[in-house]
C-alpha positions in Angstrom: -21.0 -4.9 -0.9 -17.5 -3.1 -0.4 -19.2 -0.6 1.8 -21.3 -3.3 4.1 -17.6 -5.1 4.1 -15.6 -2.0 5.1 -18.4 -1.1 7.5 -17.6 -4.7 9.4 -14.2 -4.2 9.6 -14.7 -0.8 10.5 -16.3 -1.8 13.2 -13.2 -3.7 14.4 -11.1 -0.8 14.8 -9.5 0.5 18.0 -10.4 -3.4 20.0 -8.5 -6.7 20.1 -8.7 -7.6 16.3 -7.1 -4.9 15.6 -3.9 -5.0 14.0 -1.9 -4.5 10.9 -4.0 -7.6 9.0 -7.1 -5.7 9.4 -5.9 -2.2 8.5 -4.9 -4.4 6.0 -7.9 -5.8 4.6 -9.5 -1.8 5.3 -7.1 -0.6 2.9 -8.0 -2.9 0.0 -11.5 -3.2 0.7 -11.0 1.0 0.0 -8.7 0.8 -3.1 -11.3 -1.6 -4.3 -14.2 1.3 -3.7 -12.0 3.4 -5.7 -11.2 5.8 -2.0 -7.3 6.0 -2.9 -6.6 8.6 0.2 -8.9 6.3 3.0 -6.7 3.6 1.0 -3.4 5.0 2.2 -4.7 5.8 5.1 -5.4 2.7 6.7 -1.9 0.3 4.8 0.1 3.3 6.7 -1.5 2.2 9.3 -0.5 -1.2 8.3 3.1 -1.3 8.3 3.4 1.4 11.1 2.7 -1.3 12.9 3.9 -3.8 10.7 7.2 -2.7 9.1 7.5 -5.8 7.4 4.6 -6.8 5.9 5.4 -6.4 2.7 1.7 -6.8 0.8 1.2 -3.9 2.7 3.8 -1.8 1.3 3.2 -3.5 -2.8 -0.5 -1.9 -1.6 -0.1 1.6 -0.1 2.3 2.3 -3.4 -0.7 1.5 -5.5 -3.2 3.4 -3.8 -0.4 6.7 -3.5 -0.2 5.9 -7.3 -4.0 6.1 -8.4 -4.3 9.2 -5.8 -1.9 10.7 -8.1 1.4 11.0 -5.7 3.5 9.1 -7.3 7.4 10.3 -5.7 5.0 9.0 -2.1 4.4 6.0 -4.0 7.7 4.9 -5.6 9.2 6.1 -1.7 6.5 2.9 -0.4 7.6 0.7 -3.4 11.2 1.6 -1.8 10.9 -0.3 1.1 8.6 -2.5 0.4 11.5 -4.0 -1.9 13.7 -3.6 0.6 11.3 -5.1 3.8 10.4 -8.2 0.3 14.0 -9.0 0.1 14.7 -8.5 3.6 12.2 -11.3 4.1 13.1 -13.5 1.5 9.9 -12.3 -0.7 11.3 -12.6 -3.8 8.4 -12.5 -6.6 7.2 -9.6 -4.2 10.1 -7.5 -5.0 10.3 -8.8 -8.3 6.2 -7.5 -8.4 7.5 -4.0 -6.9 10.2 -3.0 -9.2 8.0 -3.7 -11.8 6.2 -0.1 -11.0 8.5 1.5 -8.8 10.7 1.7 -12.7 7.1 2.6 -14.2 6.9 5.0 -11.9 10.8 6.5 -11.5 10.7 6.7 -16.0 7.2 8.2 -14.9 8.5 11.5 -12.7 11.4 11.4 -14.8 9.1 12.9 -17.7 7.6 15.1 -15.3 10.3 16.8 -14.6 11.4 17.1 -18.9 14.2 14.5 -18.7 
C-alpha cells in the first residue's frame, strides 16, 4: 500500500500542489517503508519550503536517527524545538526534547563520556 501511495504522491511533485505538506507526506510514507535516506531527503525539502513546520522537523529528526545519523538528528530536533516553541506548539517541543535528550546521551556514550 505504501508504495502505491508513494507513487501517487511522487506524481504530484513540481506541480501546483507541490509544497511542504506534500514533501512531508512523502517523507512520512518513505519512513513507513523503511527508506530512511529518501524520507530524510523529502523531509529536508519540507522544512526548506516551510521552516516553521514543526511536525516536519520532528519527522526529519526521526528519519535521520533511523538512518544512523544521530548528530544530524539532534540538530533537526533542536531546530524543531525552537520552531515549535516559537509557534506555541508545546506538545511537539516536549516530544522533540525527549528524543533530543536520548540522542545526546547516545552521542556522549559514543564519545566515551
